[in-house]
Every structure is written in C-alpha cells, then in structure tokens.
Backbone as CSV, one residue per row, in Angstrom:
resi,resn,N_x,N_y,N_z,CA_x,CA_y,CA_z,C_x,C_y,C_z
1,UNK,29.028,23.334,-73.851,27.996,24.189,-74.399,26.708,23.385,-74.473
2,UNK,26.050,23.237,-73.347,24.810,22.475,-73.294,23.597,23.373,-73.456
3,UNK,22.453,22.905,-72.961,21.215,23.674,-73.100,21.293,25.072,-72.480
4,UNK,21.956,25.204,-71.349,22.057,26.518,-70.711,22.935,27.445,-71.546
5,UNK,23.980,26.905,-72.152,24.818,27.708,-73.034,24.041,28.211,-74.240
6,UNK,23.256,27.318,-74.842,22.410,27.733,-75.959,21.400,28.775,-75.511
7,UNK,20.864,28.580,-74.318,19.896,29.518,-73.763,20.531,30.906,-73.590
8,UNK,21.751,30.960,-73.073,22.438,32.246,-72.876,22.738,32.919,-74.205
9,UNK,23.144,32.141,-75.203,23.389,32.701,-76.530,22.075,33.233,-77.109
10,UNK,21.001,32.463,-76.950,19.693,32.901,-77.455,19.271,34.194,-76.777
11,UNK,19.475,34.301,-75.477,19.122,35.541,-74.775,19.993,36.702,-75.242
12,UNK,21.266,36.439,-75.504,22.153,37.503,-75.994,21.679,38.014,-77.338
13,UNK,21.271,37.095,-78.208,20.804,37.498,-79.523,19.442,38.179,-79.448
14,UNK,18.591,37.703,-78.558,17.224,38.204,-78.482,17.130,39.514,-77.702
15,UNK,17.841,39.607,-76.577,17.683,40.755,-75.686,18.930,41.614,-75.549
16,UNK,20.077,41.064,-75.896,21.325,41.803,-75.770,22.334,41.055,-74.911
17,UNK,23.582,41.483,-75.021,24.694,40.800,-74.349,24.502,40.691,-72.849
18,UNK,24.046,41.751,-72.208,23.980,41.737,-70.741,22.892,40.803,-70.227
19,UNK,21.803,40.649,-70.964,20.785,39.676,-70.558,21.348,38.257,-70.658
20,UNK,22.110,37.992,-71.715,22.766,36.696,-71.844,23.787,36.474,-70.744
21,UNK,24.560,37.519,-70.437,25.572,37.393,-69.386,24.931,37.124,-68.034
22,UNK,23.881,37.867,-67.695,23.246,37.650,-66.391,22.523,36.307,-66.334
23,UNK,22.123,35.775,-67.472,21.627,34.401,-67.501,22.766,33.449,-67.138
24,UNK,23.957,33.748,-67.646,25.141,32.965,-67.273,25.466,33.087,-65.797
25,UNK,25.225,34.263,-65.212,25.458,34.455,-63.771,24.560,33.502,-62.978
26,UNK,23.317,33.340,-63.406,22.424,32.390,-62.740,22.951,30.967,-62.833
27,UNK,23.500,30.620,-63.992,24.084,29.291,-64.165,25.299,29.119,-63.257
28,UNK,26.101,30.174,-63.119,27.275,30.115,-62.237,26.833,29.900,-60.795
29,UNK,25.774,30.593,-60.381,25.283,30.434,-59.009,24.842,28.993,-58.758
30,UNK,24.165,28.401,-59.718,23.745,27.015,-59.584,24.954,26.077,-59.566
31,UNK,25.919,26.332,-60.447,27.138,25.525,-60.466,27.879,25.621,-59.139
32,UNK,27.957,26.825,-58.582,28.622,26.992,-57.281,27.876,26.259,-56.179
33,UNK,26.564,26.276,-56.251,25.762,25.534,-55.279,26.148,24.057,-55.312
34,UNK,26.173,23.478,-56.526,26.531,22.066,-56.645,28.003,21.811,-56.320
35,UNK,28.884,22.727,-56.700,30.307,22.559,-56.378,30.505,22.611,-54.864
36,UNK,29.797,23.518,-54.193,29.891,23.605,-52.736,29.377,22.353,-52.052
37,UNK,28.254,21.855,-52.522,27.717,20.607,-51.958,28.711,19.473,-52.158
38,UNK,29.269,19.407,-53.348,30.237,18.353,-53.647,31.473,18.490,-52.771
39,UNK,31.964,19.702,-52.627,33.175,19.921,-51.831,32.945,19.599,-50.359
40,UNK,31.767,19.868,-49.856,31.509,19.684,-48.436,31.062,18.277,-48.064
41,UNK,30.557,17.527,-48.993,30.082,16.194,-48.630,30.015,15.265,-49.812
42,UNK,31.165,14.952,-50.381,31.184,14.145,-51.593,30.494,12.804,-51.411
43,UNK,30.737,12.132,-50.310,30.132,10.814,-50.084,28.625,10.892,-49.993
44,UNK,28.107,11.843,-49.232,26.666,12.004,-49.079,26.022,12.363,-50.408
45,UNK,26.655,13.263,-51.136,26.107,13.714,-52.423,26.039,12.551,-53.403
46,UNK,27.104,11.773,-53.488,27.121,10.625,-54.399,25.997,9.669,-54.052
47,UNK,25.857,9.337,-52.762,24.805,8.415,-52.333,23.426,8.961,-52.666
48,UNK,23.181,10.247,-52.395,21.872,10.838,-52.643,21.532,10.841,-54.125
49,UNK,22.476,11.257,-54.950,22.221,11.310,-56.391,22.013,9.910,-56.942
50,UNK,22.815,8.946,-56.498,22.640,7.577,-56.977,21.297,7.009,-56.540
51,UNK,20.869,7.293,-55.317,19.589,6.789,-54.810,18.393,7.434,-55.498
52,UNK,18.532,8.666,-55.937,17.415,9.406,-56.522,17.665,9.800,-57.980
53,UNK,18.559,9.108,-58.643,18.964,9.490,-59.992,17.783,9.575,-60.956
54,UNK,16.919,8.585,-60.948,15.798,8.554,-61.895,14.812,9.679,-61.588
55,UNK,14.509,9.886,-60.311,13.593,10.960,-59.930,14.164,12.313,-60.334
56,UNK,15.438,12.537,-60.043,16.079,13.796,-60.411,16.086,13.982,-61.923
57,UNK,16.343,12.907,-62.650,16.349,12.973,-64.111,14.962,13.315,-64.643
58,UNK,13.937,12.677,-64.105,12.566,12.912,-64.585,12.110,14.343,-64.279
59,UNK,12.334,14.808,-63.055,11.919,16.168,-62.673,12.686,17.195,-63.500
60,UNK,13.986,17.007,-63.615,14.793,17.929,-64.420,14.368,17.927,-65.879
61,UNK,14.029,16.760,-66.408,13.592,16.671,-67.806,12.256,17.374,-68.017
62,UNK,11.340,17.229,-67.071,10.040,17.902,-67.179,10.223,19.421,-67.137
63,UNK,11.070,19.897,-66.224,11.337,21.339,-66.161,11.974,21.834,-67.457
64,UNK,12.929,21.073,-67.989,13.569,21.451,-69.244,12.579,21.430,-70.398
65,UNK,11.663,20.461,-70.402,10.663,20.378,-71.457,9.774,21.625,-71.447
66,UNK,9.308,22.002,-70.271,8.472,23.210,-70.160,9.227,24.435,-70.649
67,UNK,10.472,24.542,-70.256,11.266,25.687,-70.660,11.544,25.670,-72.162
68,UNK,11.814,24.483,-72.716,12.046,24.375,-74.156,10.832,24.794,-74.962
69,UNK,9.649,24.391,-74.507,8.410,24.802,-75.184,8.239,26.313,-75.083
70,UNK,8.548,26.879,-73.911,8.445,28.329,-73.733,9.361,29.064,-74.714
71,UNK,10.611,28.628,-74.829,11.559,29.275,-75.752,11.096,29.087,-77.187
72,UNK,10.668,27.875,-77.521,10.225,27.587,-78.889,9.075,28.503,-79.295
73,UNK,8.181,28.758,-78.376,6.992,29.555,-78.684,7.200,31.055,-78.499
74,UNK,8.331,31.471,-77.946,8.526,32.896,-77.670,8.618,33.691,-78.969
75,UNK,8.042,34.868,-78.923,7.974,35.750,-80.086,8.949,36.910,-79.882
76,UNK,10.051,36.957,-80.648,11.036,38.022,-80.442,10.505,39.407,-80.775
77,UNK,9.550,39.500,-81.671,8.992,40.805,-82.029,8.246,41.381,-80.832
78,UNK,7.466,40.568,-80.150,6.729,41.022,-78.971,7.716,41.443,-77.866
79,UNK,8.775,40.664,-77.672,9.758,40.993,-76.634,10.492,42.295,-76.930
80,UNK,10.746,42.586,-78.190,11.448,43.821,-78.544,10.561,45.036,-78.424
81,UNK,9.263,44.879,-78.670,8.368,46.022,-78.617,8.018,46.429,-77.194
82,UNK,7.935,45.466,-76.284,7.480,45.760,-74.928,8.422,45.160,-73.888
83,UNK,9.667,45.625,-73.812,10.600,45.014,-72.867,10.209,45.233,-71.412
84,UNK,9.597,46.346,-71.067,9.237,46.620,-69.673,8.078,45.744,-69.209
85,UNK,7.125,45.487,-70.105,5.925,44.755,-69.727,6.168,43.259,-69.583
86,UNK,7.218,42.732,-70.186,7.444,41.294,-70.125,8.355,40.895,-68.969
87,UNK,8.771,41.833,-68.145,9.608,41.495,-66.999,11.016,41.104,-67.386
88,UNK,11.584,41.733,-68.383,12.914,41.392,-68.873,13.998,42.073,-68.047
89,UNK,14.090,41.744,-66.791,15.125,42.326,-65.949,16.281,41.342,-65.809
90,UNK,17.410,41.852,-65.380,18.566,40.989,-65.147,18.268,39.996,-64.026
91,UNK,17.504,40.431,-63.041,17.122,39.547,-61.936,16.343,38.341,-62.474
92,UNK,15.405,38.586,-63.383,14.627,37.507,-63.991,15.544,36.575,-64.775
93,UNK,16.517,37.135,-65.476,17.470,36.324,-66.232,18.262,35.404,-65.301
94,UNK,18.732,35.957,-64.196,19.523,35.177,-63.232,18.684,34.048,-62.652
95,UNK,17.485,34.374,-62.184,16.636,33.373,-61.536,16.259,32.251,-62.499
96,UNK,15.859,32.598,-63.714,15.429,31.559,-64.658,16.575,30.613,-65.014
97,UNK,17.754,31.146,-65.278,18.867,30.261,-65.634,19.380,29.495,-64.421
98,UNK,19.250,30.078,-63.217,19.634,29.349,-61.999,18.814,28.067,-61.883
99,UNK,17.503,28.188,-62.050,16.649,27.010,-61.892,16.793,26.020,-63.042
100,UNK,17.069,26.518,-64.240,17.311,25.604,-65.358,18.571,24.786,-65.096
101,UNK,19.614,25.451,-64.653,20.869,24.752,-64.363,20.713,23.845,-63.145
102,UNK,19.952,24.291,-62.169,19.714,23.493,-60.966,18.973,22.206,-61.297
103,UNK,18.221,22.198,-62.395,17.466,21.012,-62.796,18.374,19.889,-63.286
104,UNK,19.673,20.132,-63.345,20.618,19.105,-63.797,21.597,18.766,-62.677
105,UNK,21.150,17.969,-61.688,22.039,17.644,-60.570,23.172,16.703,-60.952
106,UNK,23.133,16.157,-62.152,24.205,15.263,-62.574,25.519,16.011,-62.774
107,UNK,25.474,17.348,-62.737,26.702,18.144,-62.807,27.599,17.813,-61.609
108,UNK,26.997,17.313,-60.549,27.777,16.916,-59.371,28.835,15.898,-59.764
109,UNK,28.495,14.972,-60.658,29.470,13.968,-61.075,30.643,14.602,-61.812
110,UNK,30.378,15.668,-62.563,31.470,16.387,-63.232,32.407,16.974,-62.176
111,UNK,31.827,17.582,-61.134,32.656,18.150,-60.070,33.411,17.069,-59.311
112,UNK,32.780,15.947,-59.069,33.472,14.857,-58.373,34.685,14.418,-59.183
113,UNK,34.497,14.250,-60.476,35.606,13.830,-61.345,36.706,14.894,-61.355
114,UNK,36.317,16.171,-61.518,37.316,17.243,-61.553,38.032,17.383,-60.210
115,UNK,37.267,17.309,-59.109,37.879,17.450,-57.791,38.855,16.313,-57.528
116,UNK,38.469,15.094,-57.917,39.359,13.948,-57.716,40.585,14.051,-58.624
117,UNK,40.374,14.430,-59.872,41.478,14.508,-60.835,42.515,15.549,-60.429
118,UNK,42.047,16.697,-59.973,42.964,17.779,-59.640,43.230,17.901,-58.144
119,UNK,42.857,16.868,-57.400,43.156,16.806,-55.962,42.675,18.069,-55.238
120,UNK,41.479,18.511,-55.594,40.907,19.737,-55.050,40.535,19.590,-53.575
121,UNK,39.955,18.461,-53.242,39.533,18.215,-51.859,40.442,17.154,-51.272
122,UNK,41.159,17.532,-50.225,42.052,16.607,-49.552,41.679,16.537,-48.081
123,UNK,42.000,15.429,-47.430,41.718,15.361,-45.993,42.410,16.514,-45.259
124,UNK,41.769,17.021,-44.261,42.286,18.124,-43.443,42.573,19.391,-44.249
125,UNK,41.805,19.588,-45.307,41.969,20.779,-46.145,41.503,22.014,-45.372
126,UNK,42.206,23.087,-45.530,41.835,24.335,-44.889,40.643,24.945,-45.619
127,UNK,39.746,25.582,-44.863,38.559,26.198,-45.450,38.947,27.267,-46.459
128,UNK,40.046,27.968,-46.189,40.483,29.008,-47.110,40.767,28.418,-48.489
129,UNK,41.418,27.260,-48.527,41.744,26.632,-49.809,40.482,26.211,-50.556
130,UNK,39.512,25.687,-49.815,38.254,25.281,-50.450,37.530,26.511,-50.992
131,UNK,37.453,27.575,-50.206,36.786,28.799,-50.660,37.514,29.417,-51.855
132,UNK,38.841,29.371,-51.841,39.621,29.878,-52.969,39.324,29.054,-54.221
133,UNK,39.218,27.753,-54.068,38.878,26.886,-55.200,37.497,27.196,-55.752
134,UNK,36.516,27.374,-54.880,35.161,27.704,-55.327,35.122,29.084,-55.992
135,UNK,35.882,30.027,-55.447,35.953,31.361,-56.062,36.588,31.265,-57.448
136,UNK,37.575,30.393,-57.591,38.212,30.199,-58.901,37.222,29.631,-59.915
137,UNK,36.384,28.701,-59.458,35.341,28.153,-60.333,34.415,29.277,-60.775
138,UNK,34.011,30.132,-59.840,33.093,31.238,-60.157,33.728,32.213,-61.154
139,UNK,34.964,32.598,-60.919,35.629,33.554,-61.806,35.796,32.956,-63.207
140,UNK,36.224,31.697,-63.268,36.378,31.044,-64.566,35.060,30.953,-65.320
141,UNK,33.995,30.593,-64.616,32.679,30.476,-65.257,32.169,31.846,-65.704
142,UNK,32.356,32.864,-64.873,31.917,34.212,-65.261,32.668,34.707,-66.488
143,UNK,33.959,34.426,-66.557,34.729,34.795,-67.750,34.211,34.058,-68.985
144,UNK,33.909,32.780,-68.822,33.355,31.983,-69.916,32.062,32.615,-70.434
145,UNK,31.139,32.925,-69.524,29.855,33.492,-69.937,30.033,34.880,-70.535
146,UNK,30.972,35.649,-70.023,31.203,36.970,-70.589,31.684,36.863,-72.031
147,UNK,32.639,35.976,-72.275,33.181,35.822,-73.630,32.102,35.308,-74.586
148,UNK,31.366,34.282,-74.170,30.331,33.701,-75.031,29.261,34.738,-75.360
149,UNK,28.775,35.455,-74.343,27.707,36.432,-74.594,28.227,37.666,-75.321
150,UNK,29.498,38.009,-75.130,30.097,39.119,-75.869,30.112,38.796,-77.358
151,UNK,30.552,37.584,-77.693,30.599,37.170,-79.099,29.183,37.138,-79.684
152,UNK,28.245,36.545,-78.932,26.855,36.487,-79.418,26.281,37.898,-79.569
153,UNK,26.606,38.773,-78.623,26.129,40.152,-78.700,26.662,40.878,-79.930
154,UNK,27.899,40.578,-80.321,28.477,41.203,-81.517,27.774,40.732,-82.790
155,UNK,27.292,39.497,-82.791,26.591,38.971,-83.962,25.108,39.354,-83.964
156,UNK,24.646,39.951,-82.895,23.228,40.272,-82.761,22.728,41.174,-83.880
157,UNK,23.544,42.101,-84.293,23.092,43.043,-85.325,22.849,42.364,-86.669
158,UNK,23.392,41.158,-86.847,23.185,40.430,-88.093,21.879,39.635,-88.097
159,UNK,21.187,39.610,-86.947,19.944,38.865,-86.826,18.768,39.828,-86.822
160,UNK,17.834,39.619,-87.733,16.594,40.382,-87.681,15.589,39.592,-86.842
161,UNK,14.364,40.076,-86.727,13.361,39.399,-85.905,13.117,37.975,-86.386
162,UNK,13.114,37.769,-87.685,12.903,36.409,-88.216,14.063,35.495,-87.844
163,UNK,15.287,35.991,-87.931,16.452,35.193,-87.559,16.435,34.816,-86.087
164,UNK,16.036,35.755,-85.242,15.957,35.465,-83.807,14.824,34.476,-83.536
165,UNK,13.723,34.610,-84.262,12.615,33.678,-84.100,13.059,32.264,-84.479
166,UNK,13.816,32.137,-85.573,14.342,30.831,-85.988,15.314,30.300,-84.933
167,UNK,16.161,31.184,-84.378,17.090,30.780,-83.314,16.310,30.292,-82.092
168,UNK,15.242,30.997,-81.713,14.406,30.566,-80.588,13.845,29.169,-80.835
169,UNK,13.350,28.946,-82.052,12.786,27.629,-82.372,13.868,26.550,-82.354
170,UNK,15.063,26.875,-82.845,16.149,25.897,-82.853,16.595,25.561,-81.428
171,UNK,16.818,26.587,-80.612,17.236,26.354,-79.225,16.138,25.621,-78.467
172,UNK,14.893,26.060,-78.638,13.768,25.378,-77.992,13.684,23.925,-78.411
173,UNK,13.893,23.644,-79.692,13.838,22.265,-80.194,14.937,21.401,-79.579
174,UNK,16.144,21.942,-79.473,17.251,21.192,-78.869,16.939,20.880,-77.406
175,UNK,16.450,21.872,-76.674,16.129,21.661,-75.262,14.981,20.663,-75.120
176,UNK,13.963,20.769,-75.975,12.855,19.806,-75.944,13.369,18.399,-76.236
177,UNK,14.218,18.254,-77.250,14.753,16.935,-77.606,15.569,16.338,-76.457
178,UNK,16.419,17.147,-75.829,17.208,16.648,-74.704,16.322,16.250,-73.526
179,UNK,15.283,17.033,-73.266,14.395,16.707,-72.153,13.587,15.448,-72.452
180,UNK,13.136,15.281,-73.693,12.407,14.060,-74.058,13.313,12.839,-73.967
181,UNK,14.569,13.000,-74.378,15.528,11.894,-74.243,15.677,11.521,-72.768
182,UNK,15.772,12.526,-71.882,15.877,12.258,-70.452,14.637,11.566,-69.917
183,UNK,13.465,11.992,-70.354,12.222,11.353,-69.912,12.147,9.905,-70.393
184,UNK,12.476,9.669,-71.657,12.439,8.305,-72.193,13.429,7.427,-71.445
185,UNK,14.644,7.925,-71.238,15.651,7.148,-70.512,15.171,6.854,-69.092
186,UNK,14.537,7.841,-68.443,14.013,7.633,-67.095,12.896,6.606,-67.069
187,UNK,11.989,6.654,-68.037,10.887,5.677,-68.095,11.423,4.278,-68.340
188,UNK,12.387,4.155,-69.251,12.990,2.848,-69.518,13.674,2.317,-68.257
189,UNK,14.357,3.186,-67.530,15.040,2.764,-66.292,14.047,2.316,-65.233
190,UNK,12.908,3.002,-65.136,11.900,2.619,-64.153,11.282,1.286,-64.514
191,UNK,11.054,1.055,-65.815,10.402,-0.170,-66.259,11.317,-1.393,-66.182
192,UNK,12.607,-1.187,-66.185,13.519,-2.352,-66.172,13.992,-2.704,-64.801
C-alpha cells in the first residue's frame, strides 16, 4: 500500500469507488508494462535500471512531488460541485495513475525477485506460459484494487467535505515526503 494505493483510496473517497478503481486500472497497466519488460529481458532491464538508477529516482521523485502538491492543494468541494468541468473521467483516472506508477521503475526489482522466487521465467519457456503469468498478475492486481476501492467507497459516506479535504492533505503530505526523501537520497548519491 504505497503512494498509488493511498492515491486510489483518496480518489475513492473523493470521487467514488469507480474513480478509485479505474485509478487502480492505470496502476495495473503500468505494473504489467514493467512485468512484461522484466519477463522479456531481465538482464537488459537490470543493467539499464542499475546504470540509470539515480536519474530514474530523481525524475520519478520530481513527478511524485508535483503530484503530491496537486493532491495536497486539491479542493474536494470544488470537485464535487463541478465534476464535468474538471475532467473527472475514468480515462483521466487511468492515465494519471499509469504515469504515477510508471514513475517508479524500481518495481522491476520486485518482479525480478518474484519471478526468480517462483520460477516464473525459465529457459525455453513457452510464450503461452509467460502470457498466462502476466494475465494472472493483471487479474490479481485488478481484484486487489477492486477490494480496496470497494472498502474505501463504503466508508465514503462517513466523510464530509472537510474530512475529504483532510484526507487529501494527508495523502498529499505522504507523497510529498516520499518524493523529497527520494530527491535527497538521489542528491546524496550523486555527491558521493
């Protein structure tokens, strides 16, 4: 339950369960992108991420910082009064969470560990088995996001505009703190 999970819960509380769920769909698409890259070229992916780790960390942290400030400053009252004018479509939810999740390429290491641990990728593996594995990742992730956003959606009625505003500030603060930690760690790594 990282920043994207908090983001999906915040969207569920602010806009409703389906907006949170479709935000999760964007995260699943990004996860599948990284899982596919990992499955198709583990050696190349490891080398690329290791060679560009600091750059990827800095760019991802800057994107997360911008997004955290946006969430922190968002006004739930304005979003509830004018949902059509603010572009609150499911497509927008998918795209925004896709890019937020894409900003964390270190997820590749999680897939490498999982693939190695569960012997997911083997020499001479059939494409069908790899596609079945990736489909399983997608189904599992979609179920996860459905359950999380369903629960958040059920609690939505207990949140008034002030409660959602406080939730926005809390989620925004967590994302800002994580992005600043990434930036500081990246600067320290560059300087040493």
